[in-house]
N, C-alpha and C positions, 0 to 999 in steps of 0.2 A: 516754185513758190511753196513755202511751207505753211500749212494751216495748222493752227494749234488743235491738238486733239483734246477733246473734253472727256474727262473720265466721269462716268456716271456712277455715283455711289448711292446705293439704296439702303436706307436704314429706317428703323422705327422712329416715328416722331413721338413726342410726348403725348399727344392726343391718342395716337394708336396704342401706345403702351397702356395708358389709362383705360382705354376701351377694352383691351384684352383682360386687364385685371378685373374690371367690373363684370365682364362676361363670366370669367372663372368664378368670381365671388358669388354670382347668382346661380350657377349651375352645379357647383360642387356640393353644397349642403343638401339639396334634394337628392342628389345621386348617393351621397353617403347615407342619408336616411332610408332610401330605398334598399340599399345593401344591408343595412342593419335590420330592417323589417324582414328581408328575405332570409337572413341568418336566423332570426327568431322563428320564422315559420318552419325552416328546416329543422331547427332544434326541437320544436314542438312535434314535428312529424317523426323524428327519431325517438322522442320520448313516448309517443303513442305506439310506435312499433314495439318498443321495449315493454310497455305495459301490456300489449296484446300477447307478446311472447310469455311474459310472466303469468298472465291470466290463463293462457292455454296450458301451461305447465302445472299450475295449481289445480285446474279443473281435471287434468289427466290423473293427478294423484287422488283427487276425490272420487272420480269414477272407478279407479282401481280399488280404492277402499270399499266402495259400495259393493263391488263384485267379489270382494275377498271373503273367505270363510275363516280367517284368523280371529282369535278372541279379541274383542274390543273394536272390531271393524265390521263391515257389512252394512246392510241397510239399517239395521237396528241402532247402529252407532249414531245415526243422524238425529235420533230422538233426544239426545243430550248434547246439544251443540257446544256449550262451554267446554265440556270434557273432550269432545271430538276436536275442537279447534286447538286445544292445548296439545293433544296427541299429534295432530297433523303438523303443527308448528315445529315440534321437535324432530319430526321425520323429514321435513322438506327444507331444512337449513342449507343443504347443498344447492338447492335451486334458488332460494331467496337471498343467500349471502352476497351475491354480486349485485343485487338490486337495492337492498336496504341502505348501503352507503350513498346511493344516488338519490335517496329520499322517497323510494317507492314503499308503499304499504299495501297489504291485501286483507280482505275479510271474506270469510266463507259463511254463508247463511243457508239454512234449509227451511222450507215452509213446513207447516203442519201437513197432515195427510190430506191429499186432494184426489179427485177423480182424474181421469185421462183428459178432461177438458181444462184442468188447472184450477178448478174451484171445488171447495169442500161441499159434499152432498149430505153428509151425515150417515151415509150408508157404508158400513165397514166392508162390504163386498166390493164397492166401487172405489172407495177412498184408500187406494193402495200405492199411491205415488207421492213423491215429494219434489218440489222445485228447488234445485240447487242454484245458488247465485254466488259467483265469485266477483268481487268488486276490487279493482286495482285503482289505487290513487297514486298519481305521478305528478311531479312538479313541471310546470311549463316554464318557458324562458322568462316570462314576466312575473313568475312567482305564484300565479294562481294554479290550482290543481286541475289535472285532467282525471276524470273518473270514467273508467271503462268497466262495463258489467257484462259478464257472461252468464247465461242461464241455460239450464237443461233440466229435463224431467227424468227422474229415476223411479223405478218401481220395485216393490217387494214381491218378486215373482217366484 
């Protein structure tokens, strides 16, 4: 006796196919948004690291200048910040030239004479320090800037 063999074929039904499409449509956009946000956070972290590297480099130049005995440098050069900034900018182009095309800027500021506590006392024997601040401005992934500041105190010893 021969019994007919039934061949079982399994395929997607229209309802199953629509269900899969709906699930994909609901899960893909949030996943893509998460990946985009992650990429922006990573880019911001890279920009912050670049800004820190530039800031450290600029600060090293400033500290070397303060310790220098060359004409136009040394602690006394900080009393005329516009002239010092111009002199510094011309000497550190090898450092800044790879950052400026990326939208990075920097600024160097020095306080007036202060005491070791960081505030001016009016006593010329105690007010022999200046606070140097290097500010780095870098673009974020969303276009808003990142400002990173480095400060240190230097003395006329």
